PLY file of the C-alpha trace (Angstrom):
ply
format ascii 1.0
element vertex 263
property float x
property float y
property float z
element edge 262
property int vertex1
property int vertex2
end_header
-17.57 -0.74 13.37
-17.25 0.65 16.86
-15.94 4.22 17.12
-12.23 4.62 16.50
-9.89 5.29 19.42
-8.55 8.72 20.23
-5.35 9.86 18.56
-3.28 8.99 21.62
-4.95 5.62 22.11
-4.41 4.80 18.45
-0.80 5.89 18.70
-0.24 3.63 21.69
-1.95 0.76 19.89
0.28 1.15 16.82
3.37 1.03 19.02
2.14 -1.87 21.15
1.28 -4.03 18.13
4.40 -2.90 16.25
2.44 -1.61 13.28
4.60 1.44 13.93
7.24 2.39 16.48
9.90 -0.33 16.88
8.81 -2.51 13.96
9.82 -6.09 13.19
11.60 -5.17 9.96
15.28 -4.86 10.84
17.61 -2.04 9.89
19.81 -4.28 7.74
16.83 -5.33 5.64
15.66 -1.74 5.24
19.04 -0.49 4.09
19.51 -3.43 1.72
16.20 -2.60 0.05
17.09 1.11 -0.18
20.31 0.18 -1.98
18.42 -2.15 -4.28
15.94 0.57 -5.21
18.74 3.08 -5.77
20.30 0.50 -8.12
16.95 0.27 -9.97
16.37 -3.39 -9.12
13.00 -4.13 -10.81
11.89 -6.34 -7.90
12.00 -3.31 -5.60
10.60 -0.73 -8.03
7.00 -2.06 -7.92
6.39 -1.08 -11.54
7.40 2.55 -11.03
9.96 4.37 -13.09
12.19 6.77 -11.18
13.68 10.09 -12.10
17.35 10.89 -11.78
18.94 11.61 -8.43
17.61 8.80 -6.26
20.85 7.63 -4.71
20.98 5.34 -1.68
21.40 8.39 0.58
18.47 10.12 -1.14
16.21 7.12 -0.53
17.28 6.88 3.11
16.65 10.59 3.60
13.18 10.27 2.07
12.34 7.26 4.22
13.40 9.11 7.35
11.12 11.98 6.37
8.14 9.99 5.08
8.18 6.86 7.25
10.23 7.87 10.26
13.09 5.37 9.95
16.34 6.29 11.68
17.94 9.06 9.62
21.55 8.39 10.67
23.34 6.50 7.84
25.82 5.21 10.42
23.02 3.18 12.02
23.50 0.03 9.96
22.06 -2.75 12.08
19.53 -3.69 14.73
16.27 -1.89 15.38
14.55 0.46 12.96
11.37 2.45 13.37
8.22 3.81 11.77
6.88 7.05 13.22
3.31 6.35 14.46
2.36 9.98 13.97
3.29 9.73 10.30
1.20 6.57 10.06
-1.83 8.36 11.50
-1.31 11.51 9.42
-0.98 9.53 6.20
-4.03 7.42 7.07
-6.03 10.61 7.48
-4.70 11.95 4.18
-5.73 8.67 2.50
-9.20 9.02 4.00
-9.46 12.55 2.60
-8.57 11.36 -0.91
-11.11 8.52 -0.74
-13.82 10.89 0.51
-13.13 13.37 -2.27
-13.47 10.63 -4.89
-16.71 9.37 -3.32
-18.17 12.88 -3.42
-17.90 12.80 -7.21
-20.83 10.34 -7.34
-20.66 6.62 -8.24
-16.90 6.55 -8.82
-15.11 3.51 -10.21
-12.67 2.16 -7.62
-10.26 -0.77 -7.74
-8.79 -2.45 -4.65
-5.87 -4.89 -4.61
-3.38 -6.26 -2.11
-0.17 -8.22 -2.17
-0.50 -9.00 1.54
-3.44 -11.41 1.98
-2.23 -12.45 5.45
-2.09 -8.90 6.73
-3.52 -5.93 4.88
-6.39 -7.82 3.28
-8.55 -7.08 6.32
-8.14 -3.33 5.74
-9.03 -3.62 2.05
-12.12 -5.72 2.79
-13.41 -3.11 5.24
-12.82 -0.37 2.67
-14.61 -2.39 0.00
-17.68 -2.69 2.23
-17.65 1.03 2.94
-17.24 1.94 -0.73
-20.10 -0.29 -1.84
-22.36 1.20 0.83
-21.47 4.70 -0.38
-22.31 4.04 -4.00
-18.92 3.31 -5.54
-18.66 0.86 -8.42
-15.95 -1.62 -7.49
-14.12 -2.92 -10.53
-12.84 -6.45 -11.16
-10.87 -6.39 -14.43
-8.77 -9.30 -15.71
-10.31 -11.82 -13.31
-8.69 -15.18 -14.05
-5.79 -13.66 -15.99
-2.73 -15.83 -15.35
0.99 -15.81 -16.04
4.24 -17.54 -15.29
6.12 -15.26 -12.93
9.77 -15.44 -12.04
10.70 -17.23 -8.84
7.68 -19.46 -8.26
7.77 -21.92 -11.16
4.06 -22.21 -11.94
1.13 -20.13 -13.09
-0.56 -17.63 -10.83
-3.79 -15.81 -11.57
-5.84 -12.82 -10.51
-8.74 -13.70 -8.23
-11.13 -11.43 -6.32
-12.47 -11.85 -2.81
-15.34 -9.46 -2.05
-14.05 -7.08 -4.74
-10.41 -7.09 -3.58
-7.91 -8.38 -6.14
-5.14 -10.75 -5.09
-2.81 -13.24 -6.70
-3.91 -16.87 -6.46
-1.58 -19.89 -6.56
-3.51 -23.17 -6.77
-6.26 -21.96 -4.44
-4.06 -19.98 -2.03
-3.77 -16.20 -2.01
-0.10 -15.27 -2.04
2.23 -12.45 -1.15
3.52 -10.55 -4.16
5.47 -7.43 -5.10
4.88 -7.99 -8.81
3.36 -5.14 -10.89
2.45 -7.50 -13.77
-1.10 -8.31 -12.55
-2.04 -4.63 -12.28
-0.44 -3.97 -15.66
-2.67 -6.71 -17.09
-5.73 -5.10 -15.48
-4.87 -1.71 -16.96
-4.37 -3.23 -20.41
-7.77 -4.93 -20.26
-9.59 -1.84 -19.00
-8.36 0.37 -21.83
-10.04 3.73 -21.48
-12.46 2.53 -18.77
-10.00 3.17 -15.99
-10.84 3.52 -12.30
-11.16 6.89 -10.65
-9.10 5.56 -7.74
-6.89 2.58 -6.91
-6.38 1.56 -3.27
-3.54 -0.95 -3.09
0.00 -1.83 -2.02
3.21 -3.21 -3.50
3.29 -3.60 -7.29
-0.48 -3.29 -7.53
-0.16 0.33 -6.37
3.09 1.07 -8.18
1.83 0.00 -11.60
-1.40 1.98 -11.16
0.47 5.11 -10.15
2.90 4.72 -13.02
-0.07 4.54 -15.41
-1.31 7.91 -14.15
-4.27 6.59 -12.15
-5.05 8.32 -8.85
-3.58 5.87 -6.33
-3.26 5.60 -2.56
-1.35 2.81 -0.90
0.22 1.19 2.13
3.94 0.41 2.43
6.37 -1.03 4.94
9.66 0.58 5.90
11.55 -1.84 3.64
9.40 -0.98 0.60
10.60 2.49 -0.39
9.29 2.52 -3.98
5.81 3.86 -3.18
7.32 6.64 -1.07
9.53 7.62 -4.02
6.42 7.45 -6.21
4.66 9.78 -3.79
7.60 12.19 -3.82
7.45 12.23 -7.62
3.69 12.81 -7.69
2.68 9.39 -9.01
1.19 8.10 -5.74
-1.22 10.44 -3.95
-0.67 9.04 -0.43
1.53 6.31 0.99
0.77 5.13 4.53
3.87 3.83 6.38
3.20 0.76 8.51
4.28 -2.80 9.12
2.24 -4.52 6.43
2.10 -8.02 7.91
1.14 -8.04 11.57
-1.83 -10.07 12.82
-4.90 -8.93 10.86
-6.91 -8.12 14.01
-4.29 -5.55 15.03
-5.25 -3.35 12.07
-8.82 -2.86 13.32
-8.30 0.43 15.24
-6.37 1.94 12.30
-9.08 0.75 9.90
-11.75 2.29 12.13
-9.83 5.58 12.08
-9.57 5.45 8.28
-13.26 4.67 7.82
-14.30 7.47 10.18
-12.03 9.89 8.31
-13.68 8.94 5.02
-17.17 9.36 6.49
-16.32 12.71 8.01
-15.36 13.98 4.57
-18.62 13.05 2.88
0 1
1 2
2 3
3 4
4 5
5 6
6 7
7 8
8 9
9 10
10 11
11 12
12 13
13 14
14 15
15 16
16 17
17 18
18 19
19 20
20 21
21 22
22 23
23 24
24 25
25 26
26 27
27 28
28 29
29 30
30 31
31 32
32 33
33 34
34 35
35 36
36 37
37 38
38 39
39 40
40 41
41 42
42 43
43 44
44 45
45 46
46 47
47 48
48 49
49 50
50 51
51 52
52 53
53 54
54 55
55 56
56 57
57 58
58 59
59 60
60 61
61 62
62 63
63 64
64 65
65 66
66 67
67 68
68 69
69 70
70 71
71 72
72 73
73 74
74 75
75 76
76 77
77 78
78 79
79 80
80 81
81 82
82 83
83 84
84 85
85 86
86 87
87 88
88 89
89 90
90 91
91 92
92 93
93 94
94 95
95 96
96 97
97 98
98 99
99 100
100 101
101 102
102 103
103 104
104 105
105 106
106 107
107 108
108 109
109 110
110 111
111 112
112 113
113 114
114 115
115 116
116 117
117 118
118 119
119 120
120 121
121 122
122 123
123 124
124 125
125 126
126 127
127 128
128 129
129 130
130 131
131 132
132 133
133 134
134 135
135 136
136 137
137 138
138 139
139 140
140 141
141 142
142 143
143 144
144 145
145 146
146 147
147 148
148 149
149 150
150 151
151 152
152 153
153 154
154 155
155 156
156 157
157 158
158 159
159 160
160 161
161 162
162 163
163 164
164 165
165 166
166 167
167 168
168 169
169 170
170 171
171 172
172 173
173 174
174 175
175 176
176 177
177 178
178 179
179 180
180 181
181 182
182 183
183 184
184 185
185 186
186 187
187 188
188 189
189 190
190 191
191 192
192 193
193 194
194 195
195 196
196 197
197 198
198 199
199 200
200 201
201 202
202 203
203 204
204 205
205 206
206 207
207 208
208 209
209 210
210 211
211 212
212 213
213 214
214 215
215 216
216 217
217 218
218 219
219 220
220 221
221 222
222 223
223 224
224 225
225 226
226 227
227 228
228 229
229 230
230 231
231 232
232 233
233 234
234 235
235 236
236 237
237 238
238 239
239 240
240 241
241 242
242 243
243 244
244 245
245 246
246 247
247 248
248 249
249 250
250 251
251 252
252 253
253 254
254 255
255 256
256 257
257 258
258 259
259 260
260 261
261 262
């Protein structure tokens, strides 16, 4: 990769591409998902259990602090935001965690994404870096399949260059479901990874199982931020998780450089 941009150039890029700043996810959608999580809707919990006290207002307050959404509960519609500085800070914190794990020598690492049309490009770059730095990338439960709710046919775990995704008749698909990661954990038994890098239910289920986990999450996906607040997720990076893949390149460069600087 070419060198990453400066902090200010990266910040401007995040805003221009709407990875952060005024993001595409609307305020109504964000608030609806915060209510759903507060009501313990399994679809929005990403495989995480939650302690007491996470009311709708609590979730909104956390998301304002951790992701930079508008804090005012009276703002119920229209534009919402992700703070680009929080995105950069969390990306750097993720890089520090990855570097620390790599310093342990030949760590076992598992990568997975529920966003093959967006975040996959970030995971693929990390997989290349991790292989080059001596990590053992795991691929448990390859081919495991199940009937999930809402799609009416079997889906299965498939890996592309050591990144796990959910396959539906030859197409990688978007998913929030924690079941595939839960199947991986069950198959691995005691041979668990030293680190999981993921998003959505892949990350939530890993964190719930007590595995060191870092992840990416959009402003309408509050579960991983709650998991981070409860100590189950080490780092959650706030960002729009489905912009054009090429737009993630400067952020990926920044993450890779942060990892390398910590080795």
